C-alpha positions as CSV (number, residue, x, y, z in Angstrom):
1,M,-0.3,-0.3,-0.2
2,G,3.0,2.0,0.0
3,G,2.1,3.7,-3.7
4,L,-0.6,5.3,-2.0
5,T,1.6,8.3,-0.5
6,V,2.5,8.5,-4.7
7,L,-1.3,8.3,-6.1
8,A,-1.8,10.8,-3.3
9,E,0.2,13.3,-4.8
10,L,-0.8,12.3,-8.5
11,R,-4.5,13.5,-7.8
12,E,-3.0,16.7,-6.6
13,V,-1.4,17.3,-10.6
14,L,-3.5,15.4,-12.6
15,P,-6.8,14.6,-11.1
16,D,-8.6,13.6,-14.3
17,A,-5.8,11.2,-15.0
18,P,-7.3,7.3,-15.0
19,V,-5.6,5.1,-12.6
20,I,-4.9,1.6,-12.5
21,Y,-3.2,1.1,-8.9
22,A,-1.2,-2.5,-8.8
23,A,-0.4,-3.9,-5.1
24,D,1.8,-6.9,-5.2
25,L,0.6,-8.2,-2.0
26,A,1.3,-11.8,-2.7
27,G,4.7,-10.7,-3.2
28,L,5.0,-8.7,-0.3
29,P,8.2,-7.5,1.4
30,Y,10.2,-6.9,-1.2
31,G,13.2,-5.2,0.8
32,T,13.9,-9.0,2.7
33,K,14.5,-10.4,-0.7
34,T,17.3,-10.5,-3.2
35,E,17.8,-8.4,-6.1
36,A,17.4,-11.7,-8.5
37,E,14.2,-12.2,-7.0
38,V,13.0,-8.7,-6.8
39,A,14.1,-7.7,-10.3
40,A,12.2,-11.2,-11.7
41,R,8.8,-10.3,-10.0
42,V,8.5,-6.7,-11.0
43,C,9.8,-7.4,-14.5
44,G,7.4,-10.5,-14.6
45,L,5.0,-8.9,-13.1
46,L,4.6,-5.5,-15.0
47,G,5.1,-7.5,-18.0
48,R,1.9,-9.3,-18.1
49,M,-0.1,-6.0,-17.0
50,A,1.3,-3.7,-19.4
51,E,-0.3,-6.4,-22.0
52,R,-3.1,-7.0,-20.5
53,Y,-4.2,-3.0,-19.6
54,R,-2.3,-1.2,-22.1
55,P,-1.4,1.8,-20.2
56,R,0.2,4.8,-21.5
57,L,2.7,5.3,-18.7
58,I,3.9,3.1,-15.9
59,C,4.8,4.0,-12.4
60,I,6.9,2.1,-10.2
61,A,6.3,3.3,-6.7
62,C,8.7,1.5,-4.9
63,N,12.0,2.6,-3.9
64,T,13.6,-0.7,-3.4
65,A,12.2,-2.3,-7.0
66,S,13.1,1.0,-8.5
67,T,16.8,1.1,-7.4
68,I,16.6,-2.6,-8.6
69,A,14.8,-3.5,-11.6
70,L,14.3,0.1,-12.6
71,G,16.5,0.0,-15.9
72,M,15.7,-3.5,-16.8
73,V,12.0,-2.4,-17.2
74,R,12.6,0.3,-19.2
75,D,14.3,-2.0,-21.6
76,V,11.8,-4.5,-21.8
77,L,8.7,-2.2,-22.0
78,E,8.2,0.7,-24.8
79,I,6.4,3.3,-22.4
80,P,7.6,5.7,-20.3
81,I,8.6,4.4,-16.8
82,V,8.9,6.3,-13.6
83,G,10.7,5.4,-10.6
84,T,10.8,5.9,-7.5
85,V,14.0,7.0,-5.6
86,P,15.6,8.0,-2.3
87,A,14.8,11.6,-2.2
88,I,18.7,12.4,-0.9
89,K,19.2,15.6,-3.6
90,P,16.5,17.7,-1.8
91,A,17.7,16.6,1.8
92,A,20.7,17.9,1.1
93,K,19.7,21.4,0.2
94,L,17.4,21.4,3.5
95,T,20.1,20.2,5.8
96,Q,21.5,22.9,8.3
97,T,23.2,20.4,10.6
98,G,25.2,18.4,7.6
99,V,23.9,15.4,8.9
100,I,21.1,13.4,6.7
101,G,19.5,9.9,7.7
102,L,18.0,7.4,5.0
103,L,15.5,5.0,6.4
104,G,14.5,2.5,3.7
105,T,14.1,-1.8,3.2
106,A,17.4,-3.5,3.7
107,A,17.4,-4.0,-0.1
108,T,17.3,0.0,-0.7
109,V,20.0,0.8,1.3
110,R,22.7,-1.2,0.2
111,Q,21.8,-0.5,-3.3
112,P,25.0,1.1,-5.5
113,Y,22.2,3.1,-7.1
114,V,21.9,5.2,-3.6
115,D,25.8,5.0,-3.1
116,R,25.5,6.9,-6.9
117,L,23.3,9.5,-5.3
118,E,24.7,10.3,-2.3
119,Q,28.3,10.8,-4.1
120,Q,26.6,13.1,-6.7
121,F,24.4,15.1,-4.3
122,A,25.4,14.4,-0.7
123,A,29.3,14.6,-0.7
124,D,29.6,17.4,1.4
125,A,27.3,15.7,3.9
126,V,27.2,12.8,6.1
127,L,24.5,10.3,5.1
128,L,23.6,7.9,7.7
129,R,21.5,4.9,6.4
130,C,19.0,2.4,8.2
131,A,17.2,-0.6,7.1
132,A,13.7,-0.3,8.9
133,P,11.9,-3.1,7.1
134,A,9.6,-3.2,10.3
135,L,7.8,-0.2,9.3
136,V,6.8,-1.3,6.2
137,D,4.6,-3.9,8.4
138,L,3.5,-1.2,10.7
139,A,3.0,1.1,7.7
140,E,0.4,-2.2,6.3
141,A,-1.0,-2.5,9.5
142,K,-2.1,1.4,10.6
143,I,-3.4,0.8,6.8
144,A,-5.5,-2.2,7.4
145,G,-7.2,-0.4,10.9
146,R,-4.8,-2.1,13.5
147,A,-3.6,-0.2,16.4
148,I,0.2,0.3,16.4
149,A,2.4,0.9,19.0
150,L,4.5,4.2,19.4
151,D,7.5,2.2,20.6
152,D,7.4,-0.6,17.9
153,V,8.0,2.5,15.8
154,R,10.9,3.9,17.7
155,R,12.6,0.1,17.8
156,A,12.4,-0.1,13.8
157,A,13.6,3.3,13.5
158,A,16.5,2.9,16.5
159,G,19.3,1.9,14.1
160,L,19.4,5.3,12.9
161,L,18.0,7.3,16.3
162,D,21.3,5.6,17.5
163,A,23.9,6.3,15.6
164,P,27.1,7.4,16.0
165,R,26.3,11.6,14.9
166,G,22.4,10.3,15.2
167,G,21.7,13.3,17.3
168,E,22.5,15.8,15.0
169,I,20.3,14.4,12.1
170,D,18.2,17.4,11.2
171,T,16.5,15.6,7.9
172,V,15.3,12.3,7.4
173,V,14.9,10.6,4.1
174,L,12.3,8.4,3.7
175,A,13.4,5.7,1.2
176,C,10.6,3.8,1.2
177,T,6.7,4.8,-0.5
178,H,5.0,3.2,3.1
179,F,7.0,5.2,5.5
180,P,5.5,8.7,4.8
181,L,2.1,7.0,6.0
182,L,4.4,6.9,9.8
183,E,5.6,10.3,9.0
184,E,3.0,11.6,12.7
185,E,4.6,8.6,14.6
186,L,8.1,9.1,13.2
187,A,8.0,12.9,14.0
188,Q,7.0,12.1,17.4
189,I,10.3,10.1,17.8
190,F,12.6,12.0,16.3
191,G,11.3,15.8,17.5
192,P,10.4,19.1,15.9
193,Q,13.6,19.8,14.7
194,V,14.0,16.9,12.4
195,R,12.1,17.5,8.7
196,F,11.1,14.4,7.0
197,V,11.5,14.1,2.6
198,H,10.2,11.5,0.4
199,G,10.2,12.1,-3.7
200,A,6.2,11.7,-4.1
201,E,5.8,15.4,-5.2
202,G,8.7,14.9,-7.8
203,I,7.0,11.9,-8.7
204,A,3.8,13.3,-9.9
205,R,5.5,16.5,-11.7
206,Q,7.6,13.6,-13.7
207,I,4.6,11.9,-14.5
208,A,2.6,15.1,-15.6
209,A,5.6,16.6,-17.6
210,L,6.1,13.1,-19.5
211,T,2.1,13.2,-20.2
212,D,1.6,17.1,-20.7
213,G,-0.9,17.9,-23.9
214,Q,-2.4,14.3,-23.7
215,P,-6.4,13.9,-23.4
216,F,-7.7,12.5,-20.0
217,A,-10.9,10.5,-20.3
218,R,-12.1,7.5,-18.1
219,A,-13.6,4.7,-19.9
220,C,-14.5,3.4,-16.0
221,P,-14.1,3.9,-12.8
222,D,-10.6,4.0,-11.4
223,R,-9.6,0.8,-9.1
224,A,-7.1,-1.1,-7.8
225,I,-5.6,-4.7,-8.8
226,V,-4.2,-6.9,-6.2
227,T,-1.9,-10.2,-6.2
228,G,-2.7,-12.7,-3.7
229,D,-6.3,-13.0,-2.1
230,S,-8.6,-10.1,-2.9
231,G,-11.8,-11.4,-1.4
232,A,-9.9,-12.6,2.2
233,S,-11.8,-11.2,5.1
234,G,-8.7,-9.1,6.0
235,M,-9.2,-7.4,2.7
236,E,-12.5,-5.0,3.8
237,P,-10.5,-2.3,6.0
238,V,-8.1,-2.4,2.6
239,R,-10.7,-1.3,0.6
240,K,-12.3,1.4,2.8
241,H,-9.1,2.7,2.6
242,L,-8.5,2.3,-0.8
243,K,-11.7,4.4,-1.8
244,K,-9.9,7.4,-0.2
245,Y,-7.9,7.7,-2.6
246,G,-10.7,6.9,-5.3
247,L,-10.5,3.6,-6.0
248,D,-13.9,2.1,-5.4
249,Q,-13.2,-1.2,-7.1
250,L,-10.7,-4.0,-6.0
251,D,-10.2,-6.8,-8.8
252,Q,-7.6,-10.1,-8.1
253,F,-4.6,-10.2,-10.9
């Protein structure tokens, strides 16, 4: 459900754009998988979905999938592919202390792609990376309507909070699209002196630029498609949450 943070920003800039929101529930989580597993799953799923639904553009609203498989997907599909990458560039412009935190999945924080972003945009800063896979589950639980404990969020982010120079962090990159769903809880933990940045707004602007001048018309209501069992009893809170984003129909892929 992390991609909903990107969809929310897309709705702001392109409210008339028809959307199919694809959630790979059966493949969750990506962040604990190997690079080969993520690449094979993302390329295979998007290939089949593109063939069935014929979209004009695909957004991979996942940092892990993008940092691993974006180039491969672009090589295979002949439509624009927009990826999601850690917002290190804007974080480097915002920081006053020169110490930036980055929360992501284990797969994202170890990617050479992130190394290159750091070298290109934050060479003069200190970037502290922390794998916080438990935040993905907590975000999913929050969307499903289950109560989450602030102590659990704190434990998930402890690697960043307790890192050397962690007390100097004034900007945190939320390098997973799930994590903005927990920004309120994270703000309570890190304190008012810390700002959080993620790439959703920039992604929405890029999609708008790539589709500039194209007409939009909805042939049917926007919908969500999911892998796994869309009829499971635990999906009802998810259905209600999806409706907040204009996704009134939920189908199994």
